Backbone as CSV, one residue per row, in Angstrom:
resi,resn,N_x,N_y,N_z,CA_x,CA_y,CA_z,C_x,C_y,C_z
1,MET,55.822,22.503,-26.488,54.601,22.392,-25.722,53.425,22.143,-26.644
2,LYS,53.353,22.931,-27.736,52.251,22.790,-28.684,52.293,21.420,-29.341
3,GLN,53.477,20.925,-29.649,53.610,19.624,-30.296,53.164,18.521,-29.343
4,GLY,53.419,18.670,-28.040,52.994,17.678,-27.039,51.480,17.618,-26.939
5,LEU,50.814,18.771,-27.021,49.347,18.791,-26.974,48.756,18.123,-28.206
6,VAL,49.382,18.354,-29.366,48.900,17.722,-30.604,49.042,16.213,-30.497
7,GLN,50.173,15.729,-29.987,50.386,14.285,-29.846,49.375,13.689,-28.868
8,LEU,49.114,14.404,-27.754,48.128,13.935,-26.784,46.742,13.875,-27.414
9,PHE,46.375,14.868,-28.209,45.083,14.889,-28.891,44.968,13.708,-29.852
10,VAL,46.057,13.415,-30.618,46.041,12.296,-31.572,45.879,10.977,-30.824
11,VAL,46.606,10.823,-29.718,46.514,9.575,-28.945,45.104,9.393,-28.392
12,LEU,44.508,10.467,-27.840,43.142,10.372,-27.306,42.126,10.070,-28.401
13,THR,42.284,10.696,-29.569,41.361,10.454,-30.682,41.457,9.010,-31.139
14,LEU,42.679,8.475,-31.303,42.859,7.083,-31.719,42.293,6.117,-30.673
15,THR,42.478,6.461,-29.395,41.941,5.611,-28.328,40.421,5.572,-28.383
16,LEU,39.798,6.743,-28.565,38.334,6.784,-28.650,37.815,6.018,-29.858
17,LEU,38.502,6.136,-30.988,38.082,5.405,-32.189,38.263,3.913,-32.004
18,ALA,39.292,3.503,-31.308,39.530,2.078,-31.079,38.486,1.493,-30.127
19,CYS,37.955,2.325,-29.260,36.958,1.863,-28.275,35.535,1.983,-28.803
20,LYS,35.366,2.238,-30.074,34.036,2.401,-30.658,33.208,1.142,-30.398
21,ARG,31.989,1.358,-29.982,31.101,0.267,-29.602,30.555,-0.459,-30.813
22,GLY,30.535,-1.753,-30.751,29.935,-2.569,-31.805,28.497,-2.886,-31.457
23,PRO,27.851,-3.747,-32.236,26.452,-4.101,-31.943,26.361,-4.880,-30.626
24,GLU,25.225,-4.673,-29.932,25.026,-5.353,-28.654,24.622,-6.792,-28.871
25,GLY,25.132,-7.656,-28.030,24.749,-9.064,-28.064,23.508,-9.285,-27.211
26,PRO,23.059,-10.524,-27.101,21.876,-10.806,-26.287,22.165,-10.577,-24.804
27,ALA,21.125,-10.238,-24.077,21.257,-9.980,-22.645,21.563,-11.278,-21.913
28,GLY,22.410,-11.196,-20.913,22.755,-12.358,-20.099,21.713,-12.594,-19.029
29,PRO,21.875,-13.653,-18.252,20.904,-13.942,-17.187,20.985,-12.898,-16.076
30,GLN,19.879,-12.753,-15.346,19.810,-11.812,-14.233,20.780,-12.249,-13.147
31,GLY,21.581,-11.330,-12.666,22.529,-11.622,-11.596,21.861,-11.567,-10.238
32,PRO,22.576,-11.937,-9.196,22.000,-11.890,-7.844,21.774,-10.456,-7.398
33,ALA,20.861,-10.291,-6.457,20.561,-8.964,-5.927,21.788,-8.407,-5.216
34,GLY,21.984,-7.121,-5.340,23.118,-6.468,-4.705,22.921,-6.349,-3.206
35,PRO,23.944,-5.913,-2.485,23.870,-5.846,-1.021,22.883,-4.809,-0.499
36,ASP,22.493,-3.812,-1.323,21.566,-2.787,-0.860,20.107,-3.166,-1.088
37,TYR,19.851,-4.330,-1.697,18.483,-4.735,-1.988,17.768,-5.126,-0.690
38,VAL,16.572,-4.584,-0.498,15.752,-4.950,0.643,14.448,-5.512,0.098
39,ALA,14.194,-6.765,0.404,12.955,-7.388,-0.076,11.760,-6.684,0.541
40,PRO,10.679,-6.526,-0.207,9.500,-5.873,0.367,8.931,-6.710,1.506
41,TYR,8.434,-6.032,2.511,7.858,-6.728,3.657,6.460,-7.203,3.304
42,GLN,6.163,-8.439,3.679,4.830,-8.980,3.471,4.401,-9.712,4.740
43,GLN,3.240,-9.404,5.212,2.639,-10.121,6.331,1.208,-9.629,6.424
44,GLY,0.299,-10.541,6.601,-1.093,-10.153,6.699,-1.595,-9.539,5.405
45,TYR,-2.687,-8.796,5.497,-3.303,-8.229,4.289,-4.392,-7.241,4.672
46,ILE,-4.746,-6.434,3.714,-6.032,-5.738,3.676,-6.582,-6.045,2.298
47,LYS,-7.732,-6.671,2.252,-8.320,-7.062,0.969,-9.824,-6.831,1.012
48,GLY,-10.443,-6.877,-0.147,-11.884,-6.703,-0.176,-12.401,-6.460,-1.567
49,THR,-13.580,-5.866,-1.621,-14.262,-5.601,-2.887,-14.755,-4.158,-2.902
50,ILE,-14.559,-3.522,-4.043,-15.039,-2.158,-4.267,-16.207,-2.248,-5.249
51,ILE,-17.374,-1.786,-4.851,-18.522,-1.672,-5.749,-18.887,-0.195,-5.742
52,ALA,-18.482,0.501,-6.796,-18.555,1.957,-6.728,-18.531,2.579,-8.108
53,GLN,-18.719,3.877,-8.107,-18.607,4.665,-9.328,-17.131,4.919,-9.601
54,ASP,-16.640,4.454,-10.737,-15.249,4.683,-11.138,-15.038,6.189,-11.289
55,THR,-14.092,6.738,-10.536,-13.902,8.186,-10.539,-13.215,8.695,-11.801
56,LEU,-12.657,7.819,-12.619,-11.985,8.253,-13.846,-12.873,8.113,-15.080
57,ASN,-13.674,7.047,-15.130,-14.469,6.766,-16.328,-15.965,6.952,-16.139
58,ASN,-16.382,7.361,-14.931,-17.786,7.602,-14.638,-18.655,6.407,-15.011
59,ARG,-18.234,5.229,-14.569,-19.041,4.031,-14.777,-18.962,3.168,-13.527
60,ARG,-19.933,2.332,-13.336,-19.997,1.467,-12.162,-18.998,0.325,-12.321
61,VAL,-18.215,0.070,-11.267,-17.227,-1.006,-11.320,-17.354,-1.895,-10.093
62,ARG,-16.904,-3.106,-10.257,-16.763,-4.063,-9.150,-15.344,-4.595,-9.242
63,GLU,-14.517,-4.192,-8.298,-13.090,-4.550,-8.309,-12.731,-5.242,-7.007
64,SER,-11.970,-6.314,-7.102,-11.395,-6.937,-5.916,-9.981,-6.421,-5.737
65,TYR,-9.543,-6.322,-4.511,-8.166,-5.915,-4.245,-7.607,-6.787,-3.124
66,ASN,-6.287,-6.914,-3.082,-5.600,-7.688,-2.054,-4.223,-7.080,-1.879
67,TYR,-4.053,-6.258,-0.860,-2.802,-5.555,-0.624,-2.048,-6.232,0.521
68,VAL,-0.780,-6.571,0.291,-0.036,-7.360,1.263,1.298,-6.743,1.692
69,TYR,1.752,-5.679,1.038,3.064,-5.100,1.353,2.934,-4.012,2.407
70,TYR,3.927,-3.945,3.290,3.941,-2.870,4.279,5.325,-2.255,4.334
71,SER,5.425,-1.122,5.015,6.653,-0.343,5.009,7.640,-0.783,6.086
72,GLN,7.417,-0.451,7.338,8.389,-0.763,8.380,7.841,-1.670,9.468
73,SER,6.564,-1.635,9.699,5.954,-2.459,10.739,4.619,-2.974,10.218
74,PRO,4.265,-4.234,10.520,2.974,-4.740,10.037,1.799,-3.919,10.542
75,CYS,1.920,-3.354,11.748,0.918,-2.414,12.246,1.545,-1.616,13.378
76,ASP,0.962,-0.470,13.662,1.453,0.393,14.731,0.416,0.437,15.838
77,VAL,0.894,0.398,17.075,0.018,0.417,18.238,0.468,1.536,19.163
78,TYR,-0.472,2.379,19.565,-0.210,3.468,20.514,-1.252,3.379,21.616
79,THR,-0.857,3.623,22.846,-1.785,3.602,23.967,-1.807,4.965,24.633
80,ILE,-3.014,5.519,24.799,-3.212,6.756,25.546,-4.288,6.461,26.583
81,GLY,-3.876,6.359,27.836,-4.813,5.977,28.885,-5.321,4.563,28.637
82,SER,-6.632,4.419,28.567,-7.217,3.098,28.325,-7.585,2.892,26.852
83,THR,-7.210,3.858,25.997,-7.530,3.745,24.575,-6.305,3.297,23.790
84,LEU,-6.493,2.262,23.034,-5.437,1.724,22.186,-5.738,2.125,20.747
85,THR,-4.772,2.726,20.075,-4.924,3.070,18.656,-4.136,2.079,17.828
86,LEU,-4.811,1.433,16.905,-4.222,0.413,16.052,-4.274,0.909,14.611
87,SER,-3.120,1.016,13.957,-3.068,1.490,12.566,-2.423,0.429,11.691
88,ILE,-3.103,0.089,10.608,-2.625,-0.933,9.669,-2.650,-0.333,8.275
89,ALA,-1.554,-0.480,7.532,-1.497,0.000,6.144,-0.880,-1.091,5.281
90,ARG,-1.438,-1.276,4.113,-0.892,-2.236,3.154,-0.940,-1.613,1.762
91,TRP,0.046,-1.954,0.953,0.145,-1.482,-0.418,0.007,-2.658,-1.365
92,GLY,-0.489,-2.400,-2.572,-0.631,-3.430,-3.584,0.581,-3.534,-4.479
93,ASP,1.614,-2.770,-4.177,2.809,-2.718,-5.004,4.016,-2.646,-4.074
94,PRO,5.048,-3.467,-4.312,6.186,-3.450,-3.385,6.975,-2.157,-3.375
95,THR,6.748,-1.256,-4.336,7.470,0.014,-4.337,6.820,1.038,-3.404
96,ILE,5.797,0.645,-2.686,5.108,1.514,-1.727,4.663,2.813,-2.381
97,ASN,3.718,2.702,-3.291,3.151,3.928,-3.878,1.688,4.034,-3.464
98,PHE,1.152,5.222,-3.553,-0.193,5.456,-3.051,-1.270,5.293,-4.124
99,LEU,-0.920,4.675,-5.264,-1.928,4.403,-6.280,-2.754,3.179,-5.901
100,ARG,-2.149,2.267,-5.144,-2.845,1.065,-4.684,-2.531,0.910,-3.203
101,TYR,-3.422,1.421,-2.371,-3.162,1.526,-0.937,-4.456,1.369,-0.154
102,ALA,-4.360,0.753,1.017,-5.473,0.724,1.960,-4.911,0.941,3.356
103,GLY,-5.614,1.735,4.144,-5.194,2.005,5.516,-6.373,1.991,6.460
104,ILE,-6.135,1.483,7.666,-7.171,1.381,8.681,-6.589,1.911,9.986
105,SER,-7.366,2.717,10.716,-6.961,3.174,12.036,-8.163,3.038,12.962
106,LEU,-7.974,2.318,14.069,-9.060,2.051,15.001,-8.659,2.478,16.404
107,ASN,-9.552,3.193,17.107,-9.366,3.553,18.508,-10.232,2.615,19.336
108,ILE,-9.593,1.864,20.240,-10.265,0.784,20.949,-10.155,1.002,22.458
109,ASP,-11.289,0.897,23.147,-11.315,0.993,24.612,-10.978,-0.383,25.175
110,THR,-9.956,-0.430,26.034,-9.495,-1.710,26.573,-9.833,-1.888,28.050
111,THR,-10.712,-1.039,28.615,-11.008,-1.139,30.056,-11.944,-2.294,30.375
112,GLY,-12.816,-2.664,29.468,-13.770,-3.744,29.724,-13.144,-5.111,29.475
113,GLY,-13.950,-6.136,29.598,-13.473,-7.502,29.364,-13.128,-7.755,27.902
114,THR,-13.891,-7.145,26.996,-13.589,-7.293,25.568,-13.302,-5.920,24.978
115,PRO,-12.343,-5.831,24.043,-12.041,-4.539,23.420,-13.271,-3.974,22.697
116,THR,-13.531,-2.675,22.886,-14.688,-2.016,22.292,-14.225,-0.874,21.397
117,LEU,-14.758,-0.816,20.196,-14.382,0.232,19.262,-14.964,1.576,19.699
118,VAL,-14.107,2.594,19.775,-14.532,3.955,20.097,-14.752,4.744,18.811
119,SER,-13.796,4.682,17.910,-13.892,5.380,16.624,-12.884,4.769,15.670
120,GLY,-12.995,5.142,14.404,-12.037,4.619,13.436,-12.297,5.152,12.045
121,PHE,-11.327,4.907,11.170,-11.495,5.270,9.763,-10.742,4.283,8.892
122,ALA,-11.097,4.273,7.626,-10.423,3.443,6.634,-10.344,4.225,5.330
123,ALA,-9.246,4.053,4.619,-9.036,4.738,3.340,-8.639,3.718,2.294
124,ILE,-9.039,3.966,1.070,-8.711,3.065,-0.046,-8.318,3.891,-1.257
125,SER,-7.311,3.415,-1.964,-6.926,3.988,-3.251,-6.609,2.824,-4.164
126,ASN,-7.329,2.716,-5.260,-7.149,1.582,-6.164,-7.151,2.105,-7.599
127,LEU,-5.979,2.227,-8.174,-5.836,2.705,-9.546,-5.101,1.635,-10.315
128,LYS,-5.708,1.147,-11.406,-5.031,0.095,-12.161,-5.476,0.083,-13.609
129,PRO,-4.550,-0.315,-14.517,-4.913,-0.430,-15.928,-5.734,-1.695,-16.150
130,VAL,-6.693,-1.614,-17.075,-7.509,-2.786,-17.398,-7.405,-3.160,-18.867
131,GLY,-6.483,-2.545,-19.595,-6.294,-2.870,-20.993,-6.242,-1.622,-21.846
132,GLY,-5.304,-1.616,-22.782,-5.157,-0.451,-23.645,-4.836,0.777,-22.825
133,ASN,-5.569,1.840,-23.069,-5.365,3.090,-22.333,-6.401,3.304,-21.238
134,ILE,-7.204,2.276,-20.951,-8.269,2.418,-19.956,-7.693,2.137,-18.566
135,VAL,-8.023,3.005,-17.641,-7.594,2.847,-16.253,-8.820,2.991,-15.372
136,THR,-8.976,2.089,-14.401,-10.050,2.260,-13.424,-9.449,2.878,-12.172
137,GLY,-10.217,3.689,-11.514,-9.709,4.332,-10.318,-10.785,4.595,-9.299
138,TYR,-10.437,4.337,-8.042,-11.348,4.656,-6.958,-10.518,5.021,-5.744
139,SER,-10.887,6.098,-5.099,-10.176,6.548,-3.916,-11.188,7.203,-2.986
140,HIS,-11.197,6.754,-1.727,-12.155,7.344,-0.797,-11.737,7.097,0.648
141,PHE,-12.354,7.863,1.551,-12.078,7.833,2.983,-13.399,7.607,3.706
142,TYR,-13.423,6.639,4.612,-14.632,6.326,5.376,-14.337,6.490,6.865
143,ASP,-15.320,7.015,7.616,-15.122,7.316,9.029,-16.342,6.840,9.827
144,THR,-16.099,6.293,11.015,-17.221,5.817,11.845,-18.111,6.947,12.336
145,SER,-17.590,8.170,12.421,-18.383,9.284,12.937,-19.058,10.109,11.842
146,ASN,-18.870,9.726,10.583,-19.439,10.484,9.470,-20.740,9.825,9.026
147,THR,-21.808,10.611,8.867,-23.091,10.040,8.438,-23.188,9.907,6.922
148,THR,-22.346,10.626,6.188,-22.383,10.557,4.727,-21.518,9.412,4.200
149,ASP,-20.332,9.253,4.754,-19.402,8.212,4.325,-19.081,7.341,5.540
150,THR,-19.957,6.435,5.850,-19.930,5.659,7.078,-18.974,4.482,7.000
151,LEU,-18.346,4.176,8.130,-17.550,2.962,8.283,-18.219,2.114,9.359
152,ILE,-18.569,0.896,8.991,-19.232,-0.024,9.915,-18.261,-1.153,10.240
153,VAL,-18.100,-1.428,11.523,-17.248,-2.536,11.955,-18.127,-3.776,12.065
154,GLU,-17.896,-4.741,11.186,-18.698,-5.959,11.200,-18.073,-7.036,12.076
155,ASN,-16.741,-7.008,12.197,-16.051,-8.008,13.004,-14.698,-7.450,13.408
156,LEU,-14.312,-7.668,14.648,-12.997,-7.258,15.132,-12.563,-8.282,16.176
157,THR,-11.471,-8.991,15.916,-11.030,-10.078,16.783,-9.553,-9.930,17.108
158,PHE,-9.225,-10.072,18.385,-7.836,-10.070,18.839,-7.501,-11.454,19.379
159,SER,-6.254,-11.869,19.206,-5.804,-13.120,19.813,-5.710,-12.918,21.324
160,PRO,-5.732,-14.006,22.114,-5.741,-13.866,23.577,-4.583,-13.030,24.131
161,GLN,-3.401,-13.125,23.595,-2.265,-12.358,24.100,-2.086,-11.020,23.365
162,PHE,-3.066,-10.613,22.580,-3.002,-9.358,21.826,-1.820,-9.345,20.850
163,THR,-1.561,-10.493,20.229,-0.442,-10.576,19.284,-0.915,-10.584,17.839
164,GLN,-2.225,-10.679,17.618,-2.762,-10.697,16.267,-4.151,-10.072,16.268
165,VAL,-4.472,-9.394,15.145,-5.785,-8.780,14.992,-6.336,-9.146,13.614
166,SER,-7.623,-9.318,13.536,-8.286,-9.524,12.248,-9.664,-8.893,12.329
167,GLY,-10.230,-8.626,11.184,-11.547,-8.018,11.203,-12.095,-7.774,9.821
168,ARG,-13.295,-7.237,9.828,-13.971,-6.886,8.579,-14.729,-5.582,8.819
169,LEU,-14.475,-4.623,7.918,-15.151,-3.330,7.959,-15.893,-3.144,6.638
170,ARG,-16.913,-2.291,6.672,-17.634,-1.976,5.438,-17.835,-0.473,5.365
171,GLY,-17.346,0.128,4.287,-17.537,1.545,4.047,-18.698,1.763,3.103
172,ILE,-19.547,2.709,3.445,-20.704,3.023,2.600,-20.711,4.524,2.330
173,ARG,-20.755,4.864,1.067,-20.832,6.269,0.658,-22.264,6.541,0.237
174,HIS,-23.005,7.244,1.089,-24.446,7.413,0.909,-24.836,8.521,-0.063
175,ASN,-23.945,9.443,-0.371,-24.355,10.600,-1.175,-24.285,10.341,-2.679
176,VAL,-24.135,9.079,-3.104,-24.228,8.709,-4.522,-25.286,7.621,-4.660
177,THR,-25.903,7.535,-5.832,-26.944,6.542,-6.059,-26.556,5.659,-7.241
178,PRO,-26.486,4.341,-7.049,-26.586,3.624,-5.783,-25.357,3.894,-4.921
179,PRO,-25.451,3.642,-3.605,-24.321,3.933,-2.722,-23.085,3.113,-3.080
180,ASP,-21.905,3.740,-2.951,-20.653,2.994,-3.087,-20.476,2.141,-1.839
181,THR,-19.938,0.941,-2.015,-19.603,0.106,-0.860,-18.202,-0.469,-1.055
182,VAL,-17.443,-0.476,0.013,-16.097,-1.052,0.007,-15.960,-1.923,1.239
183,THR,-15.506,-3.147,1.058,-15.223,-4.000,2.206,-13.727,-3.986,2.472
184,PHE,-13.375,-4.010,3.740,-11.984,-4.051,4.196,-11.839,-5.259,5.112
185,GLU,-11.331,-6.350,4.601,-11.006,-7.491,5.448,-9.521,-7.387,5.750
186,PHE,-9.144,-7.581,7.010,-7.734,-7.392,7.345,-7.269,-8.398,8.382
187,GLU,-5.971,-8.610,8.350,-5.310,-9.460,9.335,-3.877,-8.983,9.471
188,SER,-3.389,-8.925,10.707,-2.010,-8.488,10.934,-1.534,-8.986,12.284
189,ILE,-0.247,-9.273,12.357,0.337,-9.501,13.666,0.491,-8.143,14.348
190,ILE,0.542,-8.142,15.652,0.752,-6.920,16.419,2.134,-7.032,17.053
191,PRO,3.097,-6.259,16.592,4.437,-6.349,17.180,4.406,-5.982,18.661
192,ARG,5.232,-6.647,19.439,5.313,-6.331,20.863,5.982,-4.977,21.055
193,THR,5.404,-4.174,21.916,6.008,-2.887,22.240,6.470,-2.937,23.687
194,TYR,7.640,-2.435,23.921,8.205,-2.451,25.267,8.212,-1.039,25.805
195,GLN,7.643,-0.843,27.006,7.554,0.502,27.576,8.438,0.615,28.804
């Protein structure tokens, strides 16, 4: 029995030594995506300009952003009575992280001839490297009912069959001098919901 274990140990040791790795050669070309790969969803956008105090470096910045990736639906629509809630979120990175994100939620009264905004909010998070170890960052939340961090709806347009929405919002943060301003231009299809 002991002799058999010694022989097995010798065979395993010789096998491991024979399989010793040599130097690596150059990398081959990228192969096709595997069956579990899901391409990031892209449709519409939330884009704009941030003119604000950089929250990381305490300096004034002017940054443009253009976020086009979404998670499962280009936008979500919920109806409660005559109020329609429209939520749109886009990411600046296909991995869906919250370092580069913009979200808009609008409550719209649909009883009249034209949709009328009841309330809404918009959020922005924009963190990005600008060279070396310097990173610019801005993150804020704007609300139509807040007097300090106001959200102003400058334009809101729906297609005739309610299949597409576009608009422009402007967030103003009044409690800093000069005030921070963020524009949110957006466009999205509205998926059909069946009730």
